[in-house]
N, C-alpha and C positions, 0 to 999 in steps of 0.2 A: 504494500500499499504506499503510495507516494506521500510526502509530506503535505501537499495541498489536499489530497483526499482525507488524510487524518485530521487536519485543521478544520476543514469543512464539516466533518462528522462531529468533532468535539463542539464546535459552534452550534450546530443543529440540536445537539443533546442539551446543551447549556440553555438555549432558547426555549427548548421544549420544557425543561425543568422549571424555568421561570413561568411559563404559561400555565403549567399544572399547579404550581404554588398559588399563582393568582386565582385559579379557578376554585382551589379548595378554600381560599379566603374569602371570595366574593361571590361563588357559585355562578360566574359570568359564562354563559353558554359559548360566547365568542372565544373566550380564553381556552375553553375545553376543545373546541373545534381547531383552533390554532395549534394546541398541543398535539391533537391527532395527526393533523397535516404534517407537522414537523417530524413526528415519529414515522409517518409513511415515507417522507423523504430520507429519513435515516435509514430505513429498511431498503430502499432503492439504492442509496449510496453504498450500503453494506454489500448488497448482491453484486453491484457493478465492481466494487473492490475485490469480492471473492472471485468473481469471473476474470478480473484483470490479473490476479496472482496465479490462477490455475489455467488460464486460456492457453498459454504457450507451452503447455506440457502435454505428455502423451496420456496422462490419466487426470481426471477431474477430481482426485482426492487429494488432500493435504499431505505433504510429506516432510514438513518441517515446521518448527514452532512458530515462524511468522505466518505461514499459511494456516496453521491450526487457530491462531488467535483471531484471524479474520473469520474463519468459519464459526468459532465460538461466539464472537460478537454479533455476528449476523443472526445466530439462533437467539441471542439475548434481544436483539433488536425487534425480531418478529414477535417474541413473547411480550415485550413492552407494548407493542402496537395492540396485541390482543387484550392484554390487561387494561389498556386505556378505555376500553368500551365496557368495562365493569366498574361502576362507580365505587364499589366497595374495595376495589383493588388499585385505585388511582394513587393512594398514598405509598404504594410500593415503588411507584416510579420515581418518588423523591429520593430513594436510595439507589435504584437500579440505573437511572440515568447517569448519575455521577460515577458509579461503578463502571460503567460502560465506557465513559469518557476517559476514566483513569486507566482502564486496560489498554485503550488505544494509544495514550500517551506512553505507558510503560513499555509495551511491546514494540512501539516504533523505534524506541532507543535501546532495544534488547538484541544483543547480538549472540546468539547461542551457537553451538558447534553446528557445522553444516552436515546435512545427511547425504549419504550417497544416493545418486539418482539411479535407481533400479527398478525393474518390474517385478513387483510382488505378487504373491498369490492372492487371489480375490478375497479370501478369508482374512488376510492381514488388513485389507482396506476396511473390511466390516469391523474388525477390531478397532482400528483407528476411529472410525466414526462413531461407534458405540461409546468409546472413552469420551470423545469430545462432547457428544450430546449430554452424556451422564455428567460430566464436569459443568456444562452449562446449566443444567437443572440444580446442581449443587450450589452454584453461584446465585441462581435465583432463590433458593432456599435461604441463603445467607441474607439476601435483601429483605425477604419476608420475616426472617428472625429479627433483624434489626428494627424493622417497622413495628413488630409485636412488642418488643421490649420498650421502644419510645412511646408507643401508644398506651401500653399498661402503666408506664410511669406517669404520664399526663393524666390518665383517668384516675390514678391513685391520688394525684395531687389536685384533682378537680380543675384541670386545665382543659376544659372540653372544647375550646375554640381553636385548638391547634390544628394545623394541617394534617397532623398524623392521627387525629381522632375523628375527622369528619368522614362520615359514611363508614367508619371502621367498626368491625366487630371482632372482638378477640377470638370467639369460637371459629368464625369464618378464617381468620388468619391462621390460627392453629390447624385447622383442617387442610388449608393450602399447603401449609408448612409440611404436614405428614404426607400429602399426595406427592409433592415435588421430591421429597427425600426418598420415598418408596420407589418411584419411577426411576430417579437418578441412580438408586442403589442397584435397581435391577439391571439397568443398562451398564453400570460399572462392573457388576459381577460377570455379566455375559461378555463383555470386553476382556476382562482379566482371565476368564476361562479360555477364550480364544488365543490370548497372548501367552498363557501357560502352555497351551497345546503346541503351540509353534516354537516355543522358546528353546527347547532342546535341540532343534534343528537349526534355528537361526543364529544361535550364539555358540562360540566355540568352547567356552570355558563355563565353570559353574555359574548359573545365572540366578540360583536361589539366594545368593548373597550380593547380587547387584544392587547398589543404593536405590536405584529407580524402582525396582520390584519391591524392596523393603518398605519404602515410603509409601508406596501404592497399597501394600498390604496393610500397613498401619491405618491408612485412610479407610480402607474397607472395613477394618475391624471397628473403628470409631463409629462409622455410620451403621454397622450392623448391631453393635450394642445399643445405640441410640434408638433404632427402630424396634428392637426387641423390647427395650424398657418402655418405649411408648405404648407397645401392644399390651404388655403385661401389667403396667403400673399406671393407672389413670393420674396419679399425682406427678408423674414424670412430665406430662404434657405441659403445653404452655411455656412459662418462663424457662424452666430447666431444660426443655427441648431446645428452645431458642438459643440459649447459651451454648449447649452442647454442639448444635449445628454450626454455630459460629466457629467453634474450636476446630471441627472437623474441616470446615472450609480453609482456615488458615493453614492446616496441614496440607490441603489440597493444593493452595496457592504455592507452598514450598515445593510440592512435588512437580508442579508445572515450571516454576521459575528457578528454584533453588538448587535441585539435585544436580542438574547439568552444569551448574556454575561452580559448585563447591566440591563436587564429586566426579570421579571418572566412572562413566557407566557405559555398558555395552548397548544400551537401549536404542541408540541412533545408528548402530553399526549394522545396517540392514543388508549391505552388500558383501559381508564378510564370510557368510556361511551358507552357501546357496543350495545344497541338496535338498530338492523337493519344495523349496521356498519360491523360486521364481515361477511364475505362471508360463505355461507353454502357449506360444502364439497360436 
């Protein structure tokens, strides 16, 4: 994504944020429609950026962190546009839009190790897509969690005119949190299973101790424990779930940004062990 595209998207999301804040304070229909139009422009811009980074390749799937972040922010932009049509969910955009703008700024200046350009087995692409969509849903769950915590604090302090309490139901937010966590966890689990299935053929040395795999496993355990406790303990829902989801997403962010920066990992060495991995033409 070029610096011009990145800058325009950040501006669009910032203006959208202002429009939705204005709507939640004044209930102006014009502000609401302006926000939706800006989000639609954001989705179009994200799709154009995604096609731009993938258009000159043999495959239309992301193969490096730069392409992956464009894919992830495109999913989040589409989710934001859909949420803007539910008044009970508009407050989530007050967290989600700055999060998306922040991801664009961070990843635009992020220079990860480059991935070998190879043709992989189609199931590896499915693994990548499952992981990216799962990560996007966990980021969405983090936004829901932050809104839940802010809304609960303001309701407890009887500050009911806050944008975070307008149209907000804590029960609805908690249910949405549970749904996004569950779907994200299912996708993450499926993606990990595919990755584990191919790892022994794809990597030449012991992959069980690879830092990327270990942090991914830790992320999976955190969200698994969170979902089990939500299911078995009614008292764990709400505030405690929201805090736990935030912790899990912090670990996820380290998985995406930190592992390849601070540790040596085999995860990006797709081209080094090819028996049975490259797809046949």
